[in-house]
C-alpha positions in Angstrom: -17.5 -5.4 0.4 -14.3 -3.3 0.4 -12.1 -3.0 -2.7 -8.9 -5.1 -2.5 -5.8 -4.4 -4.6 -2.7 -6.2 -5.6 0.8 -4.6 -5.2 0.9 -4.0 -8.9 -2.4 -2.0 -8.8 -1.2 0.1 -5.9 2.2 0.7 -7.6 0.4 1.9 -10.7 -1.7 4.3 -8.7 1.3 5.7 -6.9 3.5 5.7 -9.9 6.3 3.6 -8.2 7.6 0.1 -8.8 5.9 -3.0 -7.6 9.1 -3.8 -5.7 8.7 -0.6 -3.7 5.2 -1.6 -2.7 6.4 -5.0 -1.7 9.1 -3.4 0.4 6.6 -1.2 2.2 4.5 -4.3 2.9 7.6 -6.2 4.3 8.6 -3.2 6.4 5.0 -2.8 7.6 4.8 0.7 6.3 1.7 -0.4 4.3 -0.7 -2.9 5.8 -1.6 -5.9 3.8 -2.3 -9.6 3.9 -1.2 -12.6 2.0 -3.7 -14.8 0.1 -1.7 -17.8 -0.8 1.7 -16.4 -2.0 0.2 -13.0 -3.2 0.0 -9.9 -1.2 -3.4 -8.0 -1.1 -4.1 -4.5 0.2 -7.5 -3.3 1.3 -8.8 0.1 0.1 -8.8 1.3 3.8 -5.1 0.3 4.2 -4.2 2.1 1.0 -6.1 5.3 2.0 -4.6 5.2 5.5 -1.1 4.9 4.0 -1.7 7.9 1.8 -3.1 9.9 4.6 -0.1 9.1 6.9 2.4 10.0 4.1 0.7 13.3 3.2 0.3 14.4 6.8 4.0 13.6 7.6 5.0 15.6 4.5 3.0 18.6 5.7 4.7 18.6 9.1 8.2 19.0 7.4 
């Protein structure tokens, strides 16, 4: 079973605020799903997000 994270856990890993992660989710920059009222992010979505960001930074 894949690892599933909360916005707070992702924020801690990326050293950003939880609000930033929630904004990424709302803007669909980071793929997630809601379980009840709480966002959840799969490990694959998190790794895809990092890969997308790091490859776009290398192109600059």
